[in-house]
C-alpha positions as CSV (number, residue, x, y, z in Angstrom):
1,M,114.7,63.6,12.5
2,V,112.6,65.6,10.0
3,H,112.6,69.3,9.5
4,E,109.8,71.0,7.4
5,H,110.7,73.8,5.0
6,D,108.3,75.9,2.9
7,H,109.8,77.0,-0.4
8,E,107.3,78.9,-2.6
9,Q,104.5,76.4,-3.3
10,H,106.5,73.3,-2.4
11,R,106.9,71.8,1.0
12,H,110.2,70.2,1.8
13,I,111.6,68.0,4.5
14,T,115.1,67.2,5.4
15,I,115.7,63.5,5.9
16,V,118.7,62.3,7.9
17,D,119.7,58.8,6.6
18,E,121.3,56.0,8.5
19,N,124.8,57.5,7.7
20,G,123.9,60.9,9.1
21,N,123.7,62.5,5.7
22,E,121.0,65.1,5.1
23,Q,118.8,64.8,2.0
24,L,116.3,67.5,1.0
25,C,113.0,65.9,-0.1
26,E,109.9,67.3,-1.6
27,V,106.6,66.4,0.1
28,L,104.3,65.1,-2.5
29,H,101.3,64.2,-0.3
30,T,100.3,63.7,3.3
31,F,97.3,61.9,4.6
32,D,95.9,60.3,7.8
33,S,94.6,56.8,8.3
34,E,91.9,56.2,10.9
35,E,92.3,52.5,10.3
36,F,96.0,52.5,11.4
37,G,95.8,55.7,13.6
38,K,98.8,57.2,11.8
39,S,99.8,60.0,9.5
40,Y,101.7,59.3,6.4
41,V,103.9,61.3,4.1
42,L,104.9,60.5,0.4
43,Y,108.0,62.2,-0.7
44,S,110.8,62.2,-3.3
45,L,114.4,63.4,-3.3
46,V,114.8,67.0,-4.6
47,G,116.5,66.8,-8.0
48,A,115.6,63.1,-8.5
49,E,115.9,62.1,-12.1
50,E,113.1,60.4,-13.9
51,D,113.6,56.8,-15.2
52,D,113.0,55.7,-18.8
53,E,109.2,55.9,-18.3
54,G,109.3,59.4,-16.8
55,Q,108.7,58.2,-13.2
56,I,110.6,59.2,-10.1
57,E,111.2,57.1,-7.0
58,I,108.6,57.9,-4.3
59,F,109.2,57.1,-0.7
60,A,106.6,56.6,2.0
61,S,106.8,56.7,5.8
62,S,104.5,57.2,8.7
63,F,105.0,60.5,10.4
64,V,105.0,61.3,14.1
65,P,104.9,65.1,14.6
66,S,106.9,66.6,17.5
67,E,105.3,68.6,20.3
68,N,106.3,71.9,18.7
69,G,104.8,70.9,15.4
70,E,107.8,72.1,13.5
71,D,109.5,68.8,13.0
72,G,109.0,65.1,13.8
73,E,110.1,61.6,13.2
74,L,109.6,59.4,10.2
75,E,108.9,55.7,10.9
76,P,109.1,52.8,8.5
77,I,105.9,51.3,7.1
78,E,105.4,48.2,9.2
79,T,102.7,46.0,7.6
80,E,101.6,44.8,4.2
81,A,98.2,46.3,4.9
82,E,99.8,49.7,5.3
83,W,101.7,49.3,2.0
84,D,98.3,48.3,0.4
85,L,96.8,51.6,1.7
86,I,99.7,53.6,0.4
87,E,99.4,51.9,-3.0
88,D,95.7,52.8,-3.1
89,V,96.4,56.4,-2.2
90,L,99.2,56.6,-4.9
91,N,96.8,55.2,-7.5
92,Q,94.1,57.7,-6.5
93,L,96.6,60.6,-6.9
94,E,97.7,59.3,-10.3
95,D,94.0,59.1,-11.4
96,Q,93.5,62.7,-10.2
97,L,96.5,63.9,-12.2
98,D,95.3,62.0,-15.3
99,D,91.9,63.7,-14.9
100,E,93.5,67.1,-14.6
101,E,95.5,66.6,-17.7
102,E,92.5,65.7,-19.9
């Protein structure tokens, strides 16, 4: 189960893990794929610490919105082709960030 939250300019979702623990996560990017007929969300844990290279762990899931549009279900990425798509999207986002910093 996923619940969406809007805090200032950041969008947050609450993830319930396999142990029933709630984790607040920041939505980094969402996109749709016509190829797979799915919506995807890229997110990180709120308060996640950067590694030695200044990177944070990013999670990816497909997203199935509920009928009320306020929450929905995250589903695991199922195929290597989907992971390839997500990697391409992440690379494009990183390129855009690099361009903005120049």
